[in-house]
All heavy atoms as an XYZ file, in Angstrom:
850
protein
N     -14.082     12.837     10.026
C     -12.754     12.340     10.304
C     -12.542     12.359     11.809
O     -12.614     13.406     12.423
C     -11.748     13.236      9.592
C     -10.325     12.841      9.756
S      -9.852     11.250      9.076
C     -10.504     11.330      7.441
N     -12.286     11.193     12.375
C     -12.115     11.088     13.818
C     -10.630     11.032     14.185
O      -9.770     10.767     13.341
C     -12.797      9.817     14.360
O     -12.099      8.677     13.819
C     -14.271      9.771     13.981
N     -10.351     11.254     15.460
C      -8.971     11.133     15.934
C      -8.456      9.708     15.754
O      -7.285      9.499     15.426
C      -8.881     11.541     17.408
C      -9.030     13.047     17.604
O      -8.819     13.805     16.626
O      -9.364     13.463     18.731
N      -9.339      8.733     15.959
C      -8.932      7.332     15.783
C      -8.515      7.063     14.341
O      -7.508      6.386     14.096
C     -10.071      6.399     16.190
N      -9.260      7.607     13.378
C      -8.913      7.430     11.968
C      -7.568      8.078     11.655
O      -6.745      7.517     10.923
C     -10.004      8.005     11.073
N      -7.338      9.249     12.216
C      -6.051      9.923     12.000
C      -4.897      9.120     12.615
O      -3.803      9.047     12.052
C      -6.087     11.332     12.589
C      -6.860     12.307     11.748
C      -6.705     13.747     12.263
N      -7.691     14.581     11.639
C      -8.912     14.829     12.116
N      -9.292     14.315     13.258
N      -9.755     15.602     11.455
N      -5.140      8.513     13.759
C      -4.116      7.685     14.407
C      -3.768      6.485     13.541
O      -2.598      6.151     13.358
C      -4.597      7.228     15.803
O      -4.823      8.384     16.608
C      -3.586      6.309     16.461
N      -4.783      5.835     12.978
C      -4.550      4.687     12.091
C      -3.774      5.129     10.853
O      -2.807      4.481     10.443
C      -5.879      4.004     11.703
C      -5.670      2.990     10.595
C      -6.516      3.350     12.919
N      -4.185      6.243     10.262
C      -3.490      6.739      9.070
C      -2.037      7.058      9.372
O      -1.138      6.743      8.586
C      -4.206      7.972      8.526
N      -1.788      7.694     10.508
C      -0.414      8.024     10.888
C       0.407      6.736     11.022
O       1.545      6.673     10.566
C      -0.404      8.826     12.188
C       0.937      9.410     12.542
C       0.910     10.388     13.724
N      -0.016     10.079     14.792
C      -1.229     10.645     14.953
N      -1.656     11.555     14.102
N      -2.013     10.296     15.954
N      -0.179      5.707     11.626
C       0.530      4.431     11.780
C       0.830      3.807     10.415
O       1.919      3.277     10.198
C      -0.292      3.479     12.638
N      -0.121      3.879      9.495
C       0.067      3.285      8.170
C       1.045      4.062      7.302
O       1.859      3.485      6.589
C      -1.274      3.187      7.439
C      -2.256      2.161      7.966
C      -3.593      2.313      7.270
C      -1.707      0.755      7.787
N       0.944      5.383      7.343
C       1.716      6.198      6.417
C       3.047      6.692      6.966
O       3.947      7.014      6.197
C       0.905      7.413      5.966
C      -0.369      7.059      5.249
C      -1.552      7.697      5.568
C      -0.394      6.087      4.267
C      -2.736      7.379      4.907
C      -1.563      5.763      3.607
C      -2.736      6.412      3.924
N       3.192      6.783      8.269
C       4.370      7.452      8.806
C       5.124      6.689      9.891
O       6.317      6.897     10.051
C       3.989      8.828      9.360
C       3.281      9.686      8.357
N       3.903     10.206      7.245
C       1.995     10.084      8.282
C       3.034     10.901      6.533
N       1.870     10.842      7.137
N       4.470      5.840     10.669
C       5.111      5.243     11.841
C       5.789      3.900     11.589
O       6.440      3.382     12.475
C       4.090      5.073     12.978
C       3.633      6.413     13.550
O       4.265      7.441     13.228
O       2.640      6.425     14.295
N       5.608      3.309     10.418
C       6.261      2.025     10.144
C       7.697      2.270      9.695
O       8.023      3.317      9.150
C       5.495      1.188      9.089
C       4.128      0.813      9.592
C       5.412      1.916      7.779
N       8.548      1.305      9.926
C       9.954      1.405      9.546
C      10.309      0.239      8.623
O      10.964     -0.715      9.031
C      10.846      1.380     10.788
C      10.545      2.461     11.790
C      10.870      3.836     11.242
C      10.603      4.883     12.288
N       9.947      6.045     11.792
N       9.858      0.288      7.368
C      10.153     -0.817      6.442
C      11.622     -0.836      6.043
O      12.343      0.138      6.215
C       9.266     -0.505      5.237
C       9.063      0.966      5.296
C       9.082      1.341      6.761
N      12.068     -1.966      5.482
C      13.439     -2.083      5.017
C      13.703     -1.120      3.871
O      14.763     -0.546      3.779
C      13.703     -3.492      4.520
C      13.771     -4.525      5.592
C      13.713     -4.324      6.945
C      13.914     -5.916      5.408
N      13.801     -5.505      7.600
C      13.921     -6.513      6.685
C      14.021     -6.730      4.309
C      14.052     -7.869      6.858
C      14.142     -8.089      4.486
C      14.165     -8.652      5.754
N      12.726     -1.016      2.996
C      12.845     -0.122      1.851
C      12.010      1.122      2.104
O      10.927      1.044      2.673
C      12.328     -0.802      0.580
C      13.054     -2.052      0.129
C      12.349     -2.654     -1.083
C      14.500     -1.755     -0.196
N      12.524      2.239      1.674
C      11.759      3.472      1.794
C      10.525      3.386      0.893
O      10.597      2.911     -0.242
C      12.614      4.651      1.385
C      12.092      5.977      1.906
C      12.967      7.060      1.405
N      12.588      7.215      0.008
C      12.706      8.324     -0.680
N      13.269      9.354     -0.175
N      12.315      8.384     -1.911
N       9.400      3.827      1.413
C       8.166      3.800      0.631
C       8.325      4.709     -0.580
O       8.770      5.849     -0.452
C       6.998      4.273      1.487
C       5.670      4.199      0.798
C       4.558      4.710      1.708
O       4.724      5.706      2.384
N       3.448      4.023      1.699
N       7.969      4.215     -1.771
C       8.096      5.073     -2.946
C       7.125      6.252     -2.860
O       6.018      6.128     -2.331
C       7.743      4.157     -4.113
C       7.060      2.980     -3.518
C       7.462      2.890     -2.083
N       7.537      7.384     -3.389
C       6.706      8.594     -3.331
C       5.354      8.374     -3.992
O       4.342      8.908     -3.540
C       7.444      9.754     -3.985
N       5.323      7.557     -5.032
C       4.061      7.350     -5.739
C       3.034      6.589     -4.904
O       1.840      6.652     -5.198
C       4.279      6.658     -7.080
C       5.019      5.357     -7.025
C       6.335      5.165     -7.316
C       4.499      4.074     -6.658
N       6.662      3.834     -7.137
C       5.551      3.150     -6.743
C       3.248      3.618     -6.264
C       5.396      1.803     -6.452
C       3.085      2.260     -5.981
C       4.151      1.376     -6.072
N       3.463      5.890     -3.861
C       2.516      5.107     -3.058
C       1.484      6.003     -2.385
O       0.283      5.692     -2.373
C       3.256      4.265     -2.026
N       1.929      7.131     -1.826
C       0.978      8.065     -1.211
C       0.127      8.754     -2.269
O      -1.059      9.013     -2.042
C       1.693      9.095     -0.344
C       2.159      8.590      1.011
C       2.890      9.688      1.775
C       1.005      8.056      1.834
N       0.718      9.039     -3.437
C      -0.070      9.622     -4.524
C      -1.188      8.671     -4.942
O      -2.336      9.079     -5.121
C       0.804      9.919     -5.746
C       1.749     11.072     -5.548
O       1.458     11.961     -4.713
O       2.786     11.099     -6.229
N      -0.846      7.395     -5.091
C      -1.850      6.413     -5.488
C      -2.934      6.284     -4.425
O      -4.129      6.244     -4.735
C      -1.187      5.062     -5.760
C      -2.089      3.963     -6.297
C      -2.724      4.370     -7.621
C      -1.303      2.674     -6.458
N      -2.535      6.238     -3.168
C      -3.504      6.179     -2.068
C      -4.424      7.393     -2.110
O      -5.641      7.262     -2.024
C      -2.779      6.112     -0.711
O      -1.960      4.941     -0.682
C      -3.761      6.074      0.442
N      -3.840      8.566     -2.264
C      -4.638      9.798     -2.311
C      -5.614      9.782     -3.480
O      -6.746     10.255     -3.357
C      -3.716     11.018     -2.400
N      -5.196      9.214     -4.604
C      -6.073      9.193     -5.783
C      -7.305      8.323     -5.575
O      -8.328      8.539     -6.228
C      -5.301      8.704     -7.011
O      -5.121      7.298     -6.984
N      -7.209      7.355     -4.696
C      -8.314      6.417     -4.478
C      -9.314      6.891     -3.428
O     -10.380      6.290     -3.288
C      -7.750      5.050     -4.069
C      -6.872      4.372     -5.125
C      -6.184      3.148     -4.531
C      -7.679      4.002     -6.350
N      -8.973      7.932     -2.692
C      -9.842      8.414     -1.613
C     -10.696      9.596     -2.063
O     -10.253     10.415     -2.864
C      -8.995      8.858     -0.420
C      -8.237      7.769      0.322
C      -7.321      8.395      1.360
C      -9.189      6.786      0.958
N     -11.903      9.693     -1.513
C     -12.690     10.903     -1.773
C     -12.009     12.103     -1.120
O     -11.269     11.950     -0.130
C     -14.045     10.607     -1.122
C     -13.854      9.420     -0.255
C     -12.594      8.728     -0.667
N     -12.229     13.301     -1.670
C     -11.534     14.497     -1.162
C     -11.664     14.703      0.348
O     -10.690     15.097      0.998
C     -12.180     15.637     -1.930
C     -12.626     15.010     -3.211
C     -13.049     13.610     -2.842
N     -12.809     14.428      0.924
C     -12.971     14.673      2.363
C     -12.026     13.794      3.184
O     -11.454     14.245      4.170
C     -14.452     14.497      2.795
C     -14.909     13.050      2.682
C     -14.658     15.015      4.208
N     -11.819     12.548      2.774
C     -10.879     11.674      3.486
C      -9.434     12.046      3.171
O      -8.579     12.053      4.052
C     -11.140     10.208      3.133
C     -12.445      9.623      3.638
C     -12.588      8.176      3.201
C     -12.545      9.740      5.150
N      -9.178     12.343      1.915
C      -7.828     12.749      1.514
C      -7.387     13.968      2.329
O      -6.290     13.992      2.883
C      -7.861     13.061      0.022
C      -6.538     13.235     -0.598
C      -6.593     13.222     -2.109
N      -7.622     14.039     -2.690
C      -8.411     13.657     -3.698
N      -8.281     12.471     -4.233
N      -9.316     14.469     -4.183
N      -8.264     14.954      2.432
C      -7.948     16.150      3.216
C      -7.832     15.834      4.698
O      -6.931     16.325      5.375
C      -9.015     17.226      2.998
C      -9.040     17.743      1.565
O      -8.046     17.536      0.835
O     -10.065     18.336      1.184
N      -8.735     14.999      5.196
C      -8.716     14.646      6.616
C      -7.456     13.914      7.023
O      -6.957     14.083      8.146
N      -6.917     13.105      6.115
C      -5.681     12.380      6.399
C      -4.445     13.222      6.086
O      -3.319     12.789      6.312
C      -5.610     11.080      5.596
C      -6.556     10.024      6.084
C      -7.336      9.323      5.190
C      -6.663      9.708      7.429
C      -8.202      8.326      5.620
C      -7.529      8.724      7.880
C      -8.296      8.031      6.963
N      -4.643     14.408      5.531
C      -3.521     15.286      5.225
C      -2.699     14.832      4.038
O      -1.501     15.114      3.962
N      -3.329     14.125      3.085
C      -2.614     13.674      1.891
C      -2.668     14.754      0.817
O      -3.709     15.361      0.587
C      -3.226     12.375      1.360
C      -3.156     11.185      2.307
C      -3.891      9.995      1.727
C      -1.709     10.819      2.603
N      -1.572     14.961      0.159
C      -1.488     15.957     -0.901
C      -2.093     15.402     -2.180
O      -1.831     14.258     -2.555
C      -0.011     16.331     -1.163
O       0.549     16.820      0.043
C       0.114     17.355     -2.255
N      -2.905     16.218     -2.843
C      -3.439     15.859     -4.160
C      -3.488     17.123     -4.997
O      -4.267     18.022     -4.763
C      -4.821     15.230     -4.036
C      -5.332     14.738     -5.360
C      -6.376     15.242     -6.062
C      -4.815     13.661     -6.140
N      -6.536     14.554     -7.235
C      -5.591     13.557     -7.309
C      -3.757     12.772     -5.977
C      -5.353     12.614     -8.293
C      -3.527     11.830     -6.958
C      -4.321     11.746     -8.095
N      -2.570     17.181     -5.962
C      -2.497     18.344     -6.830
C      -2.217     17.863     -8.252
O      -2.205     16.649     -8.518
C      -1.425     19.323     -6.341
C      -0.056     18.675     -6.149
O       0.203     17.596     -6.722
O       0.770     19.257     -5.426
N      -1.977     18.793     -9.165
C      -1.754     18.425    -10.566
C      -0.528     17.518    -10.718
O      -0.541     16.574    -11.517
C      -1.601     19.678    -11.415
N       0.509     17.783     -9.951
C       1.714     16.947    -10.024
C       1.417     15.517     -9.556
O       1.838     14.551    -10.192
C       2.835     17.552     -9.187
N       0.663     15.381     -8.465
C       0.276     14.058     -7.965
C      -0.560     13.323     -8.999
O      -0.355     12.132     -9.258
C      -0.540     14.191     -6.672
O       0.174     14.869     -5.686
N      -1.504     14.038     -9.582
C      -2.377     13.432    -10.588
C      -1.566     12.940    -11.790
O      -1.813     11.847    -12.311
C      -3.426     14.454    -11.023
C      -4.540     13.852    -11.832
C      -5.692     14.814    -12.045
O      -5.666     15.940    -11.503
O      -6.622     14.431    -12.761
N      -0.581     13.722    -12.220
C       0.274     13.316    -13.335
C       1.097     12.079    -13.007
O       1.228     11.176    -13.833
N       1.636     12.024    -11.782
C       2.416     10.850    -11.374
C       1.552      9.594    -11.358
O       1.981      8.532    -11.806
C       3.063     11.078    -10.007
C       4.247     12.039    -10.051
C       4.999     12.080     -8.736
N       4.204     12.594     -7.634
C       4.169     13.877     -7.264
N       4.877     14.777     -7.925
N       3.436     14.249     -6.237
N       0.323      9.724    -10.868
C      -0.572      8.566    -10.819
C      -0.948      8.127    -12.239
O      -0.990      6.925    -12.532
C      -1.827      8.867     -9.967
C      -2.891      7.791    -10.144
C      -1.437      8.974     -8.500
N      -1.188      9.053    -13.125
C      -1.522      8.711    -14.514
C      -0.368      7.952    -15.169
O      -0.579      6.934    -15.843
C      -1.865      9.971    -15.300
N       0.860      8.417    -14.971
C       2.026      7.723    -15.537
C       2.190      6.345    -14.912
O       2.459      5.360    -15.605
C       3.289      8.555    -15.347
C       3.358      9.765    -16.270
C       4.707     10.471    -16.204
N       5.026     11.005    -14.882
C       4.568     12.157    -14.393
N       3.763     12.905    -15.107
N       4.923     12.568    -13.186
N       2.019      6.274    -13.598
C       2.161      4.999    -12.896
C       1.134      3.980    -13.373
O       1.481      2.842    -13.680
C       2.005      5.209    -11.383
C       1.939      3.944    -10.541
C       3.277      3.221    -10.562
C       1.521      4.271     -9.123
N      -0.120      4.375    -13.438
C      -1.158      3.417    -13.843
C      -0.968      2.971    -15.286
O      -1.242      1.821    -15.623
C      -2.569      3.983    -13.613
O      -2.704      5.232    -14.297
C      -2.853      4.173    -12.135
N      -0.454      3.857    -16.142
C      -0.144      3.455    -17.518
C       0.940      2.397    -17.564
O       0.826      1.392    -18.274
N       1.986      2.608    -16.778
C       3.085      1.628    -16.733
C       2.621      0.307    -16.115
O       2.963     -0.773    -16.599
C       4.248      2.183    -15.931
C       4.981      3.284    -16.621
C       6.149      3.777    -15.779
N       6.670      5.007    -16.324
C       6.859      6.107    -15.628
N       6.607      6.147    -14.334
N       7.324      7.183    -16.213
N       1.877      0.402    -15.029
C       1.413     -0.816    -14.353
C       0.483     -1.642    -15.232
O       0.525     -2.872    -15.184
C       0.722     -0.469    -13.037
C       1.630     -0.016    -11.905
C       0.805      0.360    -10.680
C       2.653     -1.075    -11.558
N      -0.344     -0.976    -16.005
C      -1.261     -1.706    -16.885
C      -0.481     -2.587    -17.864
O      -0.892     -3.712    -18.156
C      -2.156     -0.731    -17.644
N       0.643     -2.089    -18.362
C       1.458     -2.869    -19.301
C       2.249     -3.970    -18.586
O       2.487     -5.037    -19.133
C       2.407     -1.941    -20.052
C       1.712     -1.006    -21.017
C       2.699     -0.214    -21.862
N       3.596      0.646    -21.094
C       3.298      1.868    -20.662
N       2.113      2.377    -20.897
N       4.192      2.577    -19.987
N       2.637     -3.726    -17.366
C       3.519     -4.625    -16.637
C       2.788     -5.697    -15.826
O       3.282     -6.815    -15.669
C       4.386     -3.781    -15.694
C       5.513     -4.443    -14.963
C       6.599     -4.844    -15.945
C       6.070     -3.489    -13.926
N       1.622     -5.374    -15.337
C       0.911     -6.183    -14.340
C       0.761     -7.653    -14.729
O       1.066     -8.543    -13.944
C      -0.460     -5.569    -14.067
C      -1.228     -6.246    -12.982
C      -0.938     -5.992    -11.646
C      -2.241     -7.154    -13.262
C      -1.631     -6.620    -10.630
C      -2.938     -7.781    -12.254
C      -2.633     -7.508    -10.942
O      -3.314     -8.132     -9.946
N       0.288     -7.918    -15.932
C       0.020     -9.309    -16.322
C       1.291    -10.144    -16.421
O       1.223    -11.369    -16.392
C      -0.736     -9.347    -17.643
O       0.069     -8.810    -18.668
N       2.427     -9.498    -16.514
C       3.695    -10.230    -16.627
C       4.307    -10.574    -15.272
O       5.264    -11.345    -15.201
C       4.692     -9.404    -17.420
C       4.234     -9.163    -18.842
C       5.244     -8.353    -19.586
N       4.744     -8.071    -20.917
C       5.051     -7.015    -21.608
N       5.883     -6.120    -21.112
N       4.546     -6.829    -22.804
N       3.787     -9.992    -14.214
C       4.355    -10.196    -12.884
C       3.890    -11.507    -12.266
O       2.748    -11.929    -12.466
C       3.938     -9.050    -11.959
C       4.455     -7.669    -12.315
C       3.824     -6.636    -11.399
C       5.969     -7.628    -12.215
N       4.738    -12.153    -11.472
C       4.289    -13.349    -10.740
C       3.275    -12.948     -9.660
O       3.263    -11.813     -9.183
C       5.571    -13.895    -10.120
C       6.544    -12.781    -10.167
C       6.133    -11.845    -11.257
N       2.433    -13.875     -9.295
C       1.377    -13.624     -8.310
C       1.923    -13.031     -7.008
O       1.316    -12.142     -6.414
C       0.639    -14.934     -8.015
C      -0.473    -14.766     -7.042
C      -1.248    -16.083     -6.884
N      -1.990    -15.987     -5.654
C      -1.781    -16.729     -4.580
N      -0.884    -17.677     -4.606
N      -2.477    -16.560     -3.498
N       3.079    -13.512     -6.578
C       3.654    -13.034     -5.315
C       3.967    -11.540     -5.354
O       4.032    -10.898     -4.315
C       4.924    -13.821     -4.992
N       4.139    -10.994     -6.532
C       4.426     -9.567     -6.661
C       3.143     -8.790     -6.964
O       2.966     -7.664     -6.518
C       5.481     -9.323     -7.762
C       5.726     -7.850     -7.982
C       6.775    -10.050     -7.418
N       2.227     -9.390     -7.733
C       0.980     -8.708     -8.113
C       0.072     -8.443     -6.924
O      -0.632     -7.445     -6.897
C       0.188     -9.563     -9.115
C       0.635     -9.457    -10.521
C      -0.390    -10.004    -11.495
N      -1.147    -11.132    -11.063
C      -0.951    -12.395    -11.453
N       0.016    -12.670    -12.288
N      -1.707    -13.356    -11.015
N       0.063     -9.343     -5.979
C      -0.852     -9.223     -4.841
C      -0.056     -8.894     -3.585
O       0.922     -9.557     -3.275
C      -1.641    -10.518     -4.666
C      -2.486    -10.817     -5.889
C      -2.956    -12.237     -5.953
O      -2.350    -13.136     -5.407
N      -4.051    -12.449     -6.657
N      -0.495     -7.879     -2.863
C       0.245     -7.415     -1.690
C       0.259     -8.460     -0.584
O      -0.637     -9.304     -0.483
C      -0.317     -6.074     -1.168
C      -0.142     -4.970     -2.191
C      -1.764     -6.209     -0.753
N       1.286     -8.378      0.248
C       1.464     -9.326      1.339
C       0.262     -9.477      2.257
O      -0.121    -10.606      2.585
N      -0.371     -8.372      2.698
C      -1.527     -8.530      3.581
C      -2.659     -9.347      2.956
O      -3.294    -10.151      3.633
C      -1.956     -7.089      3.860
C      -0.703     -6.303      3.737
C       0.052     -6.965      2.608
N      -2.881     -9.178      1.662
C      -3.929     -9.968      0.990
C      -3.521    -11.431      0.956
O      -4.324    -12.324      1.234
C      -4.165     -9.446     -0.434
C      -5.284    -10.153     -1.126
C      -6.609     -9.825     -1.083
C      -5.191    -11.324     -1.941
N      -7.341    -10.709     -1.828
C      -6.491    -11.644     -2.365
C      -4.140    -12.123     -2.357
C      -6.766    -12.733     -3.184
C      -4.412    -13.211     -3.176
C      -5.714    -13.502     -3.577
N      -2.251    -11.687      0.606
C      -1.766    -13.064      0.569
C      -1.813    -13.706      1.953
O      -2.160    -14.885      2.093
C      -0.346    -13.108      0.015
C      -0.272    -12.724     -1.453
C       1.140    -12.764     -1.957
O       1.871    -13.724     -1.708
N       1.561    -11.729     -2.656
N      -1.482    -12.924      2.977
C      -1.541    -13.427      4.350
C      -2.975    -13.810      4.712
O      -3.229    -14.885      5.269
C      -1.017    -12.381      5.328
C      -1.037    -12.848      6.763
C      -0.518    -11.792      7.731
O       0.170    -10.841      7.319
O      -0.812    -11.944      8.933
N      -3.922    -12.952      4.367
C      -5.334    -13.232      4.664
C      -5.805    -14.487      3.934
O      -6.502    -15.330      4.521
C      -6.206    -12.040      4.277
N      -5.414    -14.645      2.683
C      -5.819    -15.828      1.922
C      -5.250    -17.109      2.533
O      -5.940    -18.128      2.626
C      -5.379    -15.697      0.452
C      -6.086    -14.597     -0.298
C      -7.584    -14.781     -0.302
O      -8.110    -15.814     -0.689
N      -8.289    -13.771      0.174
N      -4.007    -17.056      2.968
C      -3.397    -18.228      3.610
C      -4.143    -18.575      4.891
O      -4.483    -19.740      5.131
C      -1.922    -17.960      3.902
N      -4.439    -17.582      5.699
C      -5.136    -17.837      6.961
C      -6.544    -18.386      6.721
O      -6.989    -19.288      7.424
C      -5.180    -16.567      7.804
C      -3.813    -16.166      8.325
C      -3.897    -14.926      9.200
N      -2.605    -14.427      9.559
C      -1.816    -14.950     10.495
N      -2.205    -16.002     11.163
N      -0.648    -14.412     10.760
N      -7.237    -17.830      5.720
C      -8.581    -18.334      5.400
C      -8.537    -19.781      4.932
O      -9.488    -20.538      5.139
C      -9.241    -17.449      4.339
C      -9.663    -16.060      4.818
C     -10.076    -15.199      3.636
C     -10.793    -16.168      5.834
N      -7.439    -20.167      4.289
C      -7.274    -21.545      3.829
C      -6.716    -22.452      4.920
O      -6.474    -23.630      4.682
C      -6.355    -21.572      2.607
N      -6.497    -21.901      6.122
C      -5.998    -22.702      7.232
C      -4.498    -22.955      7.194
O      -4.007    -23.886      7.818
N      -3.763    -22.124      6.435
C      -2.321    -22.282      6.328
C      -1.626    -21.100      6.986
O      -2.173    -20.004      7.059
C      -1.881    -22.328      4.854
C      -2.427    -23.484      4.053
C      -1.833    -23.517      2.640
N      -1.728    -22.211      1.996
C      -2.653    -21.691      1.176
N      -3.762    -22.350      0.927
N      -2.460    -20.511      0.616
N      -0.412    -21.332      7.422
C       0.419    -20.233      7.920
C       0.942    -19.464      6.704
O       1.208    -20.065      5.664
C       1.579    -20.773      8.737
N       1.087    -18.157      6.816
C       1.661    -17.394      5.706
C       3.075    -17.885      5.382
O       3.849    -18.192      6.278
C       1.688    -15.959      6.223
C       0.648    -15.928      7.298
C       0.660    -17.292      7.916
N       3.394    -17.968      4.113
C       4.700    -18.464      3.671
C       5.809    -17.468      3.999
O       5.561    -16.313      4.330
C       4.679    -18.710      2.163
O       4.635    -17.463      1.482
N       7.036    -17.919      3.847
C       8.188    -17.047      4.062
C       8.155    -15.880      3.083
O       8.557    -14.768      3.429
C       9.498    -17.826      3.949
C       9.777    -18.294      2.548
C       9.434    -19.489      1.995
C      10.418    -17.550      1.511
N       9.818    -19.542      0.676
C      10.427    -18.354      0.361
C      10.973    -16.284      1.444
C      10.982    -17.941     -0.847
C      11.529    -15.863      0.231
C      11.524    -16.694     -0.898
N       7.659    -16.125      1.851
C       7.604    -15.056      0.845
C       6.603    -13.972      1.261
O       6.863    -12.781      1.088
C       7.235    -15.626     -0.521
N       5.465    -14.389      1.814
C       4.470    -13.427      2.289
C       5.044    -12.630      3.456
O       4.910    -11.408      3.525
C       3.163    -14.141      2.691
C       2.215    -13.194      3.402
C       2.502    -14.752      1.465
N       5.707    -13.322      4.359
C       6.299    -12.637      5.517
C       7.376    -11.646      5.070
O       7.470    -10.535      5.587
C       6.854    -13.668      6.495
C       5.755    -14.553      7.099
C       6.349    -15.719      7.866
N       6.995    -15.260      9.067
C       6.489    -15.367     10.284
N       5.327    -15.950     10.460
N       7.144    -14.926     11.329
N       8.174    -12.041      4.076
C       9.201    -11.138      3.556
C       8.572     -9.935      2.870
O       9.023     -8.798      3.047
C      10.114    -11.888      2.581
N       7.523    -10.164      2.100
C       6.802     -9.082      1.434
C       6.274     -8.093      2.472
O       6.445     -6.878      2.336
C       5.660     -9.676      0.597
C       5.005     -8.682     -0.320
O       5.025     -7.478     -0.085
N       4.384     -9.190     -1.370
N       5.650     -8.608      3.516
C       5.148     -7.740      4.590
C       6.295     -6.968      5.244
O       6.181     -5.777      5.524
C       4.420     -8.552      5.659
C       3.033     -8.974      5.240
O       2.490     -8.498      4.252
N       2.451     -9.897      5.993
N       7.406     -7.645      5.513
C       8.547     -7.014      6.174
C       9.094     -5.874      5.315
O       9.386     -4.793      5.813
C       9.631     -8.068      6.449
C      10.956     -7.526      6.949
C      10.918     -6.814      8.257
N      10.458     -7.644      9.340
C      10.274     -7.213     10.575
N      10.536     -5.957     10.868
N       9.827     -7.998     11.509
N       9.232     -6.109      4.033
C       9.788     -5.095      3.138
C       8.880     -3.875      3.065
O       9.330     -2.743      3.195
C      10.018     -5.687      1.729
C      11.189     -6.665      1.777
C      10.261     -4.579      0.702
C      11.326     -7.531      0.537
N       7.580     -4.083      2.870
C       6.669     -2.960      2.633
C       6.055     -2.372      3.888
O       5.738     -1.185      3.917
C       5.568     -3.361      1.665
C       6.111     -3.534      0.289
C       6.325     -4.710     -0.357
C       6.561     -2.511     -0.602
N       6.882     -4.478     -1.589
C       7.027     -3.138     -1.761
C       6.613     -1.131     -0.523
C       7.532     -2.423     -2.841
C       7.118     -0.419     -1.596
C       7.570     -1.057     -2.736
N       5.849     -3.209      4.915
C       5.146     -2.731      6.110
C       6.034     -2.622      7.337
O       5.604     -2.073      8.356
C       3.956     -3.644      6.414
C       2.938     -3.815      5.287
C       1.908     -4.842      5.680
C       2.300     -2.482      4.951
N       7.216     -3.223      7.278
C       8.114     -3.151      8.409
C       7.874     -4.212      9.462
O       8.474     -4.184     10.524
N       7.013     -5.171      9.185
C       6.765     -6.288     10.114
C       6.337     -7.514      9.314
O       5.787     -7.397      8.223
C       5.739     -5.912     11.168
C       4.414     -5.482     10.610
C       3.463     -5.125     11.748
N       2.195     -4.738     11.215
C       1.642     -3.546     11.352
N       2.254     -2.612     12.024
N       0.484     -3.287     10.833
N       6.581     -8.691      9.888
C       6.317     -9.953      9.179
C       4.835    -10.254      9.007
O       4.413    -10.712      7.953
C       6.944    -11.128      9.922
C       8.462    -11.127      9.847
O       9.015    -10.257      9.147
O       9.069    -11.975     10.494
N       4.080    -10.061     10.064
C       2.670    -10.434     10.054
C       1.810     -9.267     10.529
O       2.268     -8.416     11.281
C       2.421    -11.651     10.951
C       3.164    -12.926     10.564
C       2.977    -13.997     11.632
C       2.698    -13.436      9.213
N       0.590     -9.272     10.089
C      -0.328     -8.212     10.522
C      -1.056     -8.605     11.769
O      -1.138     -9.686     12.165
C      -1.327     -7.909      9.408
C      -0.658     -7.417      8.135
C      -1.690     -7.211      7.055
C       0.081     -6.134      8.391
């Protein structure tokens, strides 16, 4: 774990000012996807309570996911990248999605 990695993590997890407060489960989900050495290095909590929240969340999402429109199923940064790869400017919906979750319109 390098200082540069910690700086990036701090920017992603703590330094952005989105319109909506980040849901508590977002960090739990992130922590669940990382190997323990990275989770510990980034200072993310992973305990029995976190594991239970992620299990409940993934159960709910599995039932809900297929019913969601594409604009909600896929995060703004992915949609932005796809638009740019296709030679298009990101749409207003992508920019709004980024603004709500990341605190800025474009990456």
